[in-house]
Structure formats: structure tokens, C-alpha cells
KELUM-708711 format. One record per atom (N, C-alpha, C): residue number from 0; atom name; x, y, z; residue in one letter; chain. Coordinates in steps of 0.1 Angstrom, whole numbers, padded with zeros to 4 digits. Each point is the difference from the previous one (the first is absolute). Last residue first. Layout:
BEGIN
REC   i at    xx    yy    zz aa ch
REC NUM CA     X     Y     Z  A  A
...
REM end
This chain:
BEGIN
REC   i at    xx    yy    zz aa ch
REC  66  N -0019  0121  0080  X  A
REC  66 CA  0005 -0006 -0012  X  A
REC  66  C  0011  0011 -0006  X  A
REC  65  N -0027  0012  0034  X  A
REC  65 CA  0007 -0010  0004  X  A
REC  65  C  0009 -0006 -0010  X  A
REC  64  N -0029  0035 -0011  X  A
REC  64 CA  0012  0005  0008  X  A
REC  64  C  0006 -0010  0006  X  A
REC  63  N -0036 -0011 -0024  X  A
REC  63 CA  0010  0006 -0008  X  A
REC  63  C  0011  0005  0007  X  A
REC  62  N -0039 -0015  0024  X  A
REC  62 CA  0009 -0014 -0007  X  A
REC  62  C  0010  0008 -0008  X  A
REC  61  N -0029  0032  0015  X  A
REC  61 CA  0008 -0006  0011  X  A
REC  61  C  0010 -0012 -0002  X  A
REC  60  N -0037  0018 -0032  X  A
REC  60 CA  0014  0010  0003  X  A
REC  60  C  0010 -0005  0011  X  A
REC  59  N -0037 -0028 -0007  X  A
REC  59 CA  0009  0001 -0014  X  A
REC  59  C  0010  0012  0004  X  A
REC  58  N -0027 -0023  0040  X  A
REC  58 CA -0003  0009 -0011  X  A
REC  58  C  0011  0000 -0010  X  A
REC  57  N -0016 -0042  0030  X  A
REC  57 CA  0013  0010 -0001  X  A
REC  57  C -0003  0008 -0010  X  A
REC  56  N -0023 -0040  0005  X  A
REC  56 CA -0007  0011  0007  X  A
REC  56  C  0008  0011  0001  X  A
REC  55  N  0015 -0042 -0017  X  A
REC  55 CA -0010  0007 -0010  X  A
REC  55  C -0006  0013  0007  X  A
REC  54  N  0027 -0031  0027  X  A
REC  54 CA  0008  0008 -0008  X  A
REC  54  C -0009  0009 -0012  X  A
REC  53  N -0023 -0028  0028  X  A
REC  53 CA  0006  0009  0008  X  A
REC  53  C  0009  0009 -0009  X  A
REC  52  N -0020 -0037 -0016  X  A
REC  52 CA -0010  0010  0000  X  A
REC  52  C  0007  0012  0007  X  A
REC  51  N  0022 -0042 -0004  X  A
REC  51 CA  0002  0009 -0010  X  A
REC  51  C -0009  0012  0000  X  A
REC  50  N -0010 -0033  0032  X  A
REC  50 CA  0017  0005  0001  X  A
REC  50  C  0002  0008 -0009  X  A
REC  49  N -0039 -0020 -0005  X  A
REC  49 CA  0001  0006  0010  X  A
REC  49  C  0011  0008  0005  X  A
REC  48  N -0005 -0034 -0033  X  A
REC  48 CA -0004  0011 -0005  X  A
REC  48  C  0000  0010  0011  X  A
REC  47  N  0028 -0045 -0007  X  A
REC  47 CA -0008  0004  0011  X  A
REC  47  C -0002  0017 -0005  X  A
REC  46  N  0022 -0026 -0032  X  A
REC  46 CA -0007 -0013  0007  X  A
REC  46  C -0011  0009  0009  X  A
REC  45  N  0034  0026 -0019  X  A
REC  45 CA -0012 -0003 -0010  X  A
REC  45  C -0010 -0010  0003  X  A
REC  44  N  0039  0014  0025  X  A
REC  44 CA -0009  0009  0000  X  A
REC  44  C -0012 -0001 -0012  X  A
REC  43  N  0035 -0032  0008  X  A
REC  43 CA -0008  0002  0010  X  A
REC  43  C -0011  0010 -0001  X  A
REC  42  N  0030 -0006 -0033  X  A
REC  42 CA -0008 -0009  0000  X  A
REC  42  C -0009  0000  0012  X  A
REC  41  N  0033  0030 -0002  X  A
REC  41 CA -0012  0004 -0013  X  A
REC  41  C -0011 -0012 -0001  X  A
REC  40  N  0041 -0005  0029  X  A
REC  40 CA -0009  0010  0004  X  A
REC  40  C -0010  0004 -0009  X  A
REC  39  N  0029 -0031 -0014  X  A
REC  39 CA -0009 -0007  0012  X  A
REC  39  C -0006  0013  0007  X  A
REC  38  N  0031  0010 -0033  X  A
REC  38 CA -0009 -0006 -0006  X  A
REC  38  C -0010 -0007  0009  X  A
REC  37  N  0037  0024  0018  X  A
REC  37 CA -0012  0008 -0008  X  A
REC  37  C -0010 -0006 -0006  X  A
REC  36  N  0037 -0025  0014  X  A
REC  36 CA -0008  0006  0013  X  A
REC  36  C -0011  0008 -0002  X  A
REC  35  N  0031 -0016 -0034  X  A
REC  35 CA -0010 -0012  0002  X  A
REC  35  C -0008  0004  0013  X  A
REC  34  N  0034  0031 -0018  X  A
REC  34 CA -0014 -0001 -0007  X  A
REC  34  C -0007 -0012  0003  X  A
REC  33  N  0038  0006  0023  X  A
REC  33 CA -0008  0013  0003  X  A
REC  33  C -0011 -0002 -0010  X  A
REC  32  N  0033 -0032  0000  X  A
REC  32 CA -0008 -0004  0011  X  A
REC  32  C -0009  0013  0002  X  A
REC  31  N  0037  0001 -0033  X  A
REC  31 CA -0014 -0006 -0004  X  A
REC  31  C -0009 -0004  0011  X  A
REC  30  N  0035  0041  0001  X  A
REC  30 CA  0000 -0013  0003  X  A
REC  30  C -0013 -0005 -0003  X  A
REC  29  N  0024  0044 -0003  X  A
REC  29 CA -0004 -0006 -0011  X  A
REC  29  C -0002 -0015  0002  X  A
REC  28  N  0008  0050  0025  X  A
REC  28 CA -0004 -0011  0004  X  A
REC  28  C -0007 -0007 -0016  X  A
REC  27  N  0015  0046  0011  X  A
REC  27 CA  0013 -0009  0002  X  A
REC  27  C -0004 -0014  0003  X  A
REC  26  N -0025  0045 -0008  X  A
REC  26 CA -0001 -0011  0012  X  A
REC  26  C  0011 -0010  0002  X  A
REC  25  N  0000  0032 -0036  X  A
REC  25 CA -0005  0009  0010  X  A
REC  25  C -0002 -0009  0012  X  A
REC  24  N  0005 -0022 -0043  X  A
REC  24 CA  0015  0010  0001  X  A
REC  24  C -0003  0005  0014  X  A
REC  23  N -0032 -0025 -0014  X  A
REC  23 CA  0009 -0009  0006  X  A
REC  23  C  0012  0008  0003  X  A
REC  22  N -0040  0022 -0019  X  A
REC  22 CA -0003 -0005  0014  X  A
REC  22  C  0012 -0008  0005  X  A
REC  21  N  0002  0015 -0045  X  A
REC  21 CA  0002  0012  0007  X  A
REC  21  C -0003 -0008  0017  X  A
REC  20  N -0004 -0030 -0033  X  A
REC  20 CA  0015  0004 -0001  X  A
REC  20  C  0000  0013  0011  X  A
REC  19  N -0044 -0021 -0016  X  A
REC  19 CA  0006 -0004  0012  X  A
REC  19  C  0015  0002  0005  X  A
REC  18  N -0024  0010 -0044  X  A
REC  18 CA -0006  0008  0012  X  A
REC  18  C  0004 -0005  0016  X  A
REC  17  N  0013 -0019 -0046  X  A
REC  17 CA  0009  0009  0006  X  A
REC  17  C -0006  0008  0012  X  A
REC  16  N -0004 -0044 -0034  X  A
REC  16 CA -0009  0007  0009  X  A
REC  16  C  0006  0009  0011  X  A
REC  15  N  0009 -0025 -0051  X  A
REC  15 CA  0006  0003  0012  X  A
REC  15  C -0012  0008  0009  X  A
REC  14  N  0001 -0036 -0047  X  A
REC  14 CA -0003  0012  0006  X  A
REC  14  C  0006  0002  0015  X  A
REC  13  N -0007 -0031 -0050  X  A
REC  13 CA  0011  0002  0011  X  A
REC  13  C  0000  0015  0007  X  A
REC  12  N -0040 -0030 -0028  X  A
REC  12 CA  0011  0009 -0001  X  A
REC  12  C  0006  0001  0015  X  A
REC  11  N -0023 -0046 -0019  X  A
REC  11 CA -0003  0012  0009  X  A
REC  11  C  0011  0010 -0003  X  A
REC  10  N -0010 -0035 -0041  X  A
REC  10 CA  0003  0001  0015  X  A
REC  10  C -0003  0011  0004  X  A
REC   9  N  0000 -0013 -0048  X  A
REC   9 CA -0015  0001  0007  X  A
REC   9  C  0005 -0005  0017  X  A
REC   8  N  0031  0010 -0036  X  A
REC   8 CA -0003 -0013  0001  X  A
REC   8  C -0009 -0003  0011  X  A
REC   7  N  0011  0045 -0015  X  A
REC   7 CA  0000 -0012 -0014  X  A
REC   7  C -0002 -0014  0004  X  A
REC   6  N  0007  0034  0032  X  A
REC   6 CA -0016 -0002 -0003  X  A
REC   6  C -0001 -0007 -0014  X  A
REC   5  N  0044  0002  0024  X  A
REC   5 CA -0011 -0009  0008  X  A
REC   5  C -0014  0003 -0007  X  A
REC   4  N  0035  0026 -0018  X  A
REC   4 CA  0003 -0014 -0003  X  A
REC   4  C -0011 -0008  0005  X  A
REC   3  N -0001  0043  0012  X  A
REC   3 CA -0004 -0001 -0014  X  A
REC   3  C  0003 -0015 -0005  X  A
REC   2  N  0014  0015  0044  X  A
REC   2 CA -0016 -0002 -0002  X  A
REC   2  C -0005 -0001 -0015  X  A
REC   1  N  0047  0006  0008  X  A
REC   1 CA -0005 -0014  0007  X  A
REC   1  C -0016  0000  0000  X  A
REC   0  N  0021  0041 -0012  X  A
REC   0 CA  0003 -0010 -0012  X  A
REC   0  C -0006 -0016  0006  X  A
REM end
């Protein structure tokens, strides 16, 4: 109902991103600092392409087994 009312006033819909809930449940870690650390790692990999090339060289079947 909130999304319907929000759309009438041309605002953003109210959604939840529940993909992280399973990860939080299994690891029992829901600290905001973890998100900051991951964001810095992604920035580092984006800036230094040689480092990200190492991860791109991993074959997809091996990567699927890791994840």
C-alpha cells in the first residue's frame, strides 16, 4: 500500500533488498563497517586493474565452487 501511495506522489517505492538477509543470518555479522571495507576493496580493484585481473583469471567453475 505504501508503494501505491508513494507512486501517486511521484516518490521512490519502498522496497527491501533481502538478498543480504541470508548472508547476515549465516555469518551473524551485520555491522555497517563490513560494508565500508567491502566498498574500499571494490574501489581498490577498480583502480588497480592488474589486481582485478588476477580474480578475472579464475575459471568460472572454480569461482562457482568458491561462492
